[in-house]
N, C-alpha and C positions, 0 to 999 in steps of 0.2 A: 049224080054220084055224091054221096055224103062224105063229111070230113073224116069220121073214123075209118071209113073204108079206105081213105087216101093213105093214112099212116099205118095201116095194118101190115104186120111182118109177112114176109113171103111164106108160103106153104099153107096159109089159111088160118093161123093161130093168132088170136087177138092179144093186145098188150095187157089187158086186165087178167087174162088167163095166166100170163107169165108171172105177174106179180103174185097172184094167189098161189101159184105153184111154188114160188120161192119161199113164201111164208110157211107153207105146209112142210117144205123140206127142212126148214130151220127147226121147226117144232119136233119133227121126227128125229133130227140129229140130236136135239137136246135130250129127248127121252132116252135115246140110245146111250148117250153119254152117261146119264144117271144110272142106267142099268148096268153098264159095263165097268163100274168101279171108280168112276170119277168122283162119286159122292164120298167114297172112302178117302180119297186123296184130299178132297176139300176139307173133310173133317179133320184129317191129320194136320192140315195147314192151319185150321181155325183154332185148334186146341193150344198150340204154342202161343197163338196170339192172345188167348185168355191168360195163359201163364205169364206172358210178357206184361200184360196189363197189370197183373198182380205184382210183378216184380218191380215195375217202375212206379208203383203207387208212391205218393209223396211221403217222405219219412215223418215220423212223429217229431213235434217240436222239441228241441233239446231242453232239458231241465235246467232251470236257472238256479245255480247254487248261491245261497246268500254269502256275502263277504264275511270273512272271519271277524269276530268281535275284536274291538281295539284292546290292546293290552292294558291292564290296570296301571294307574300311575305308581311310581315307586314309593314306598312308604317313607314319610318324613323321618329323619333321624331324631331320636329322642334327645331333648335338651340335656346338655351335660350338667350335672349337679355341681354347684359351686363347691370348691374344696373347703372343708370345714377348718376353721382356724385351729391352730395347735393350742392345746390347753395351756393357760398361763401357769407358771409355777406358783405354788402356794407356799407362803412363808410359814414356817413352823417355829413357834416360840421355843427358845432354849430354856429348859427348866433350870439349868444351872448357870446363871449369869456369871460373867467374869467378876472376880472379887474387887478389882480396881475400876470397874466400869462405873462412870458417874451416873447418878440417878437424876433425871430431870423432871420438872413439873410441867405437865401439858396444860396450857391455859386455853380454854375454848375461845375461839374467835367470836368477837361480838357480832350479833346479827346485823345483816345489811339494813341500812335505814330504808324505811318504806319510800317508795317512789310517789312523790306527790304530783298530782295533776297540775299542769301549768295553769297559773292564775292569769286570767285575762286582765290586761292593764285597765285601770279605772278610766271611765269616760272623762274626757277633759271637761273641767268645770266651765260653765257658761261665762262668757266675758261679762265683767261687772258693767252695769249701765254707766254711761258717761256722766260724770258729775255735772250738776247744773252750773251754768255760767254764773260767776259771782255777780252780785247786784252792782249796779253802777251808782256810786254814792258821790254826791256833790256837797261839800262842807259849806256851812254858812260863811258869809263874807261881810266885812264892814268897810271895805276899801272903795266901794262904788262912790263915784263923785256925787251922784244925785242924792245920796243919803244925807249929806251935809252934817256929819257928826263932828261936833267941836272937840278940840283937845282939852284934857282936864286942866283946870287952873292950878298953878303952883301955889301952895299955901305960903303966905307972907312970913310966918314964923319959921317955916322950914327953910326959906331962903336966908333969913337972918342967921339961922343956926347952921347953915351949910348942909342941910339934909338933901341927899339925892340918891337915886337908885332906880331899879327896874322891877315893876310889879307884873306878875303873870296871873291873869284872872281866868277862872273857869266859868263860862257863861252858858246857861241853858236857854236856847233860842226857840221860840214857838214857830208854828207853821206860818204865822203872819209876820214874822221877822222881829217881834217884840221880845226883849229879854225877860225871862220869867224868874231866873235866879242867877245871882252873881256871887262867886266864891273866890277866895284868894288861893290860888294854886301854888304860887311862889312869892313870898314877901320881899319887899325892897329893903327891909330892915328898919323901917320907920312906920309906925302905926298911922301917923297923919297922912303920909303919902299913900298908904294902902287904902284908907277910907276915902280919900279924895278920888282915887282911881275908881273905886266901886261906885261912888255916887255919879261920876261922870258917865261910866259905861251903862249904868242902869237907864240913862236917858237916851241912849243911842238906838238906832234902827239898823236892822241887818237884812241881808238877803237870806231867806230861810234855806236850810239844807234840804236836799232832795235825794230820794232813793228811786232809781230807775225812772227819774223824771217826775216823781210825785213828791210834793213838799212834806217834810217830816220834822218833828221836834228833835233837835240834836244839841249835844254839848260841844262847845268850841272854846279854844284857848285864845285869849286876847292879851297881848303884851302892851304895857303902858310904861314909857320912859320919863323919868323926872331927872333933867339935867340942868345944872346951873350954868348960865352963860357968863 
């Protein structure tokens, strides 16, 4: 005995036959429903669905209105014009002057002196050069002991006559110390005494004078005294 035969329903009808019969019954019921007016109801139900779909369609995007333009700035007030000064009164000459009015003479004022440009102070004068140092002068001398100059001899006649006095001689002394000229600068008052002094000094020797250490011929005053003892 086979398995399908085991599970077969009572009365002899198979399971497959039942299934096929159910399917055929469903199809028949559907065809009947279409024919009996169910199609019309379905159509009535579907139409509102289409209208509803149109009604719930998304609305159009709202129009964006641009913002109103900013108001223009208020106009600046016009500057106030400065008040014009009042006209000055004009003097009108009186054609009929008073009879006792003094008449004056108007003297024109002298013109202002021209403005002179400031004068720059003169440049300071350069300092004068320093004067040269005076030369060092050494006068001749006859007082040196090594010269051995003898005193003038006193004239015998002058002694007898009592002549005495002081003679000042002006002597030109050379670079070698030898007198070149002897002159009487101041007389003693007696010619014999003056000549005796000249003769004696002419034989003397001197230390020559010097300028800055260099021997030089110079004039020198030599006094000679004649005194009675």
